[in-house]
C-alpha positions in Angstrom: -2.5 42.6 -139.1 -2.9 45.8 -141.0 0.5 47.9 -139.6 2.4 44.3 -140.0 1.6 44.2 -143.8 2.6 47.8 -144.5 5.7 47.9 -142.8 6.7 44.6 -144.6 6.0 45.9 -148.2 8.6 45.8 -150.7 8.8 49.5 -151.0 9.6 49.9 -146.9 12.3 46.6 -147.3 14.2 49.0 -150.0 13.8 51.8 -148.0 15.3 50.8 -144.5 19.0 50.5 -146.2 18.7 54.1 -147.2 17.6 55.0 -143.7 20.0 53.5 -141.8 22.7 55.3 -144.2 21.2 58.4 -143.2 21.0 57.9 -139.6 25.0 56.5 -139.3 26.0 59.5 -141.6 24.4 62.0 -139.2 25.8 60.8 -136.3 29.0 61.2 -137.8 30.8 63.8 -137.3 34.6 65.2 -138.0 36.3 65.2 -134.6 38.0 68.5 -136.1 38.5 71.7 -133.5 36.3 74.9 -135.2 38.0 77.6 -136.0 36.2 79.3 -133.4 37.9 77.2 -130.7 40.9 77.8 -128.5 44.1 76.7 -129.8 45.7 75.9 -126.4 44.5 73.1 -124.8 43.5 73.3 -121.0 45.8 71.9 -118.6 44.9 68.9 -116.9 43.4 69.2 -113.3 45.5 68.2 -110.3 45.1 64.5 -109.7 43.8 63.9 -105.9 45.9 62.8 -103.3 46.9 59.3 -102.4 46.1 59.7 -99.0 43.2 61.2 -97.7 43.6 63.6 -94.9 43.8 62.6 -90.9 40.3 63.4 -90.9 38.7 61.9 -93.4 40.1 58.8 -92.2 38.6 59.5 -88.9 35.6 59.9 -90.1 35.4 57.0 -92.1 36.9 54.5 -89.0 34.0 56.0 -87.1 31.1 55.4 -89.6 32.7 52.1 -89.9 33.3 50.9 -86.4 29.8 52.8 -85.8 28.4 50.1 -89.0 30.1 47.0 -87.4 28.1 47.6 -83.9 25.2 47.9 -85.6 25.7 45.1 -87.2 26.4 43.0 -84.2 23.5 44.5 -82.6 21.4 43.5 -85.0 22.0 39.6 -84.9 21.4 40.1 -81.6 18.3 41.6 -82.3 17.4 38.7 -84.6 18.4 35.6 -82.3 16.1 37.2 -79.9 13.1 38.1 -82.1 13.4 34.6 -83.5 13.5 32.8 -79.6 10.4 35.1 -78.9 8.7 33.6 -82.1 9.3 30.5 -80.7 8.2 31.1 -77.5 5.0 33.2 -78.9 4.2 29.8 -80.5 4.7 27.9 -77.4 2.6 29.9 -75.7 -0.2 29.8 -77.9 -1.0 26.2 -77.7 -0.8 26.7 -73.4 -3.7 26.8 -70.8 -3.7 30.5 -70.0 -5.2 30.1 -66.6 -2.4 28.3 -65.1 0.3 30.0 -63.3 2.9 28.8 -65.2 1.4 30.5 -68.6 1.4 33.7 -66.2 5.2 32.9 -65.3 6.2 32.1 -69.2 3.8 35.6 -70.5 6.1 37.9 -68.0 9.1 36.5 -68.9 8.0 36.9 -72.5 6.8 40.3 -72.1 10.3 41.1 -70.6 12.1 39.6 -73.3 9.8 41.7 -75.7 10.9 44.7 -73.8 14.5 44.1 -74.4 14.1 43.4 -77.7 12.4 46.9 -78.2 15.2 48.6 -76.8 18.2 46.4 -78.7 16.1 47.4 -82.2 15.9 50.9 -81.2 19.9 51.2 -80.4 20.8 49.0 -83.6 18.2 51.5 -85.8 20.1 54.6 -83.5 23.8 53.0 -84.6 22.3 53.3 -88.5 21.4 55.8 -88.4 24.3 57.7 -86.6 26.6 55.3 -89.2 25.1 57.0 -92.0 25.0 60.4 -90.9 29.0 60.3 -90.5 29.4 58.3 -94.1 27.5 62.0 -95.8 
C-alpha cells in the first residue's frame, strides 16, 4: 500500500524520535508561579460536614424505603407475569368452546388486570423514589 510505504521509509523513521522529543518538550512546563500571580495562597474551603443534616437523612431514608417497596412490588409483578405467561401457554392449546376454557379465561383476565395495577403501582413507586433522591 502506498501510504504504508511512505511512513515506513528511512527518512520518516529518523524523524520520529525528533518529533517525539518535541512533543515531550512542548508538554513540559515549569511549575514556578508567574510574576503576575498573587503571593498569598487561597485559604482552603471548609470541609463538608461529616454528618448530614436531619432533613437530608429523612429524605434519604424516604427514598430508600420507596426503592425497597418498588423492589418488592416488582418481584411480585414478575412472579405474576411469569404465571400469566404459563397460563396463556396452557390456554393456547385448549378447546375454546368448552365451559372450562371460559372459566379459565375469566380467571386469566382478572389476574391480568391485577398485574396491570401492580405494574402501575411499581412504576409510581419508582418515580417517587427517583424524585425524592433529586
